[in-house]
N, C-alpha and C positions, 0 to 999 in steps of 0.2 A: 193775230193768231194764225199759225201756219195752216194753209189749206192742203187738201189731199193732193192737189197737183204739185204744190211746192215741195211736198215731202217725197214725191215719187223718185227723184234722182238719188236722194240719200238712202231710200229703201232699196232701190236697185243696186246701189253700190254695196250695201250690206249683204244682199243676197249673193252678188257676185263674189264678194270676199269670202262668205261662208262656203260657197261652192269650191273656190280655189283651195281653201284650207282643207276641206274634206277630201278633195281630189289628191292633194299632195300627201295627206295623211294616209289615204288608201294606198297610194303608190309606195309609201314607206313600209306600211304593214305587209304589202305584197312581197317586199324584199326579205321579210322575216323567214321565209322558207329556207334561206341560206344561213340562218342563224340558229334554227332549232337544233340541228346537228351542225355545229359551227364549221363553216367553210372558210378556212383561213386564207383563201385566195380572194374572198369578197373584199371590196374596197375598205370597208370600215374595220374589218378584222385582220387586214394585212399587217403582219409583223407583231400581232398580239399573242400568238400561240405560246411563247415562253412563260408568260405570266397569267394567261387567261384562266386556267384552272386553279390558280393560287388565291382565289378570293374575288378577283375581278369579275368572274362570271356571275356572281350573285348580284352585284350592282348592275351589270349589263342586262340581265334578264328582268330584273325589277324595273329598270328604266324602259325596257322595251314594252312592258305591260302598262306601266303607269303613264307614260308619255302620251300616246294616242288617246287614252281614256280622258286624261286631263284636258287635252286640246278639244276633243269633241264636247265634253261637258262645258268647257269655257265658251264655246261657240253657242251652245244652247242658253247658258245662263246670262250672257250679255244681251240676249234678245229681249227687248222691252215688251214685245207682244207675248212672248212666253211667260214673262213675269206677271203681266197683267191677267192673262187668261188662266194661269195655273200657279197662283202664288204659293200654295202648299208644296207643290212639287219643286218650285224654285228654291224654297227653303231646304227641302230634303236633299236635293241634288247639290245645293251649295255646301251642305255639311259634308257630303261625300267628297266634293272637290277639295275642300280645306284639308280634310284628313288625308286624301291621296297625295296632295302636294307636300304637306309637312312630313308625313310618315314614310312616303315611298319615293316620290319624284326628286325632292331636294336632296335627301341623303345619298341616293344612288347617283344623282348628277354630280354631287361633290366628290364622291369616290372616283367616278370616271374621269373627272377633271384632272386629277393627279396623273392620269395616264394619257393625257392628250398627245396624239401622235405627232403633232407639229411643234411641240415644245411649250415652254413656260408662258409665252404670251397668250397662246390659245387656251392653255389650261387655266390661267388667271381669269381670262374673259369668261370661260364657261363656269368656273367656280363662283365668280362674282354674280353671274346670271342666276345661278341656283340660290344663292343667299338672298338676292334681291327679290326673286319670286316668292320665297318663303316669307320675307318681311311684308311684301305687299298683300299676300293672301291672309296672313295673320292680322294685319291692320284692317283689312276688309271685313274679316269675321268679327273683330272687336267692335268696329263701328256699327255692324248689323245688330250685335247684341245690345249696344247702347242706343239703338234705334236712330242713329245718325245716318239716315239712308242716302243722302246726297254724297257724303264722304265715303260711305260704303261702296256706292256705285263707282266712284272715281278710283278707289283702291283696287276694286275687282277688275276694272277696265285696264289698269296698269298690269295686274296679274295676267290678264288675257293677252295683252301685248307682249309680255315677256314669254308666255307660252308659245306665242306665234313665232318666236325666234327660230323654232325648229323648222318652220315652213320657210321663213326668210332665208335662212342659211342654205337651204337646198335650192332656192331660187337663185341665190348668188352663185352657187356652184354650177347650176345649170347654165346661167348666162356666161360664166367663165369658160365652160366647155364649148358652148356655141361660138364664143368669140376666140376660141383656141388660145386662151390665156392660161398658162400652166406655171405661173410664178409661185415660188415658195411662200410668198407673203399672203396669198389669197385666203387660205383657211384661217390663219391667225387674225387677219383683218376682219374676216366675216364673223369670227367668233365674238367679236366686239360689236361690229356694225349691225349685226342682225337684230340686236336688241337696243343698243344705245340710240341709234338713229330713230327707229319708230317711237321709242319712249320720249325722246327729245321733241319730236314732232307733236306728240300728244300733249306734252307739258306746255309747249308754245301755244297750241290751240286753246288750251284751258285759260291761259293768261289773256289771249286775244279775245276769247269769248266773254270773260268777265269784264274786260275793258269795254267791249261793245255794249254789253248790258248796262254798264254804268253810264255810258254816253247816251244810250237810248232813254234811260230813266231821267237823266238830268235835262235832256232836251224836250221831254214831254211836258206840255203845259195844258192841264185840263181846262176845258171851256166853261 
């Protein structure tokens, strides 16, 4: 059985990850001051003025509101301590999360993906991300309703990983800036890598974990 000392590294990693997510989210929200009255010289809005008020602005502002909320809620909901201490609030916030992703985040993300500034590769990556996030959160909700909680947790962890792509893509952009890499392929590549790579790592870890459990079970011989 894991001891408190053996769990400390994983808990520390979880805390540091949560701090990083909240820090990046706060930095993104701070930039919203340039979006409330749109500054078309801001990096993200550069070149969008011709079509911004033609309907794009609705998706843009819905995404601005729903994105950080979903990310913060996801950070809270994947916490095992929070779930165990406040199960009723876990369920309530989980319903809010599912509704927010399906009704606001996914539709606005899909709409915006059609207008990806760097072309079809980035747009396809972002659109696929939006659809994958909706599927994962819907399957997570369904498994919770069916009381298949192990599957529920796995699907919601996938949802959280996909939501964290917003953080990862900014970290990739920051690293590219620090490294003074300004290649045209950076953003299209990060639109895919920001969620495909973390999701692949999670899936591999799941397979490895199940295999390790089977080996531990088969090698155990009761006295």
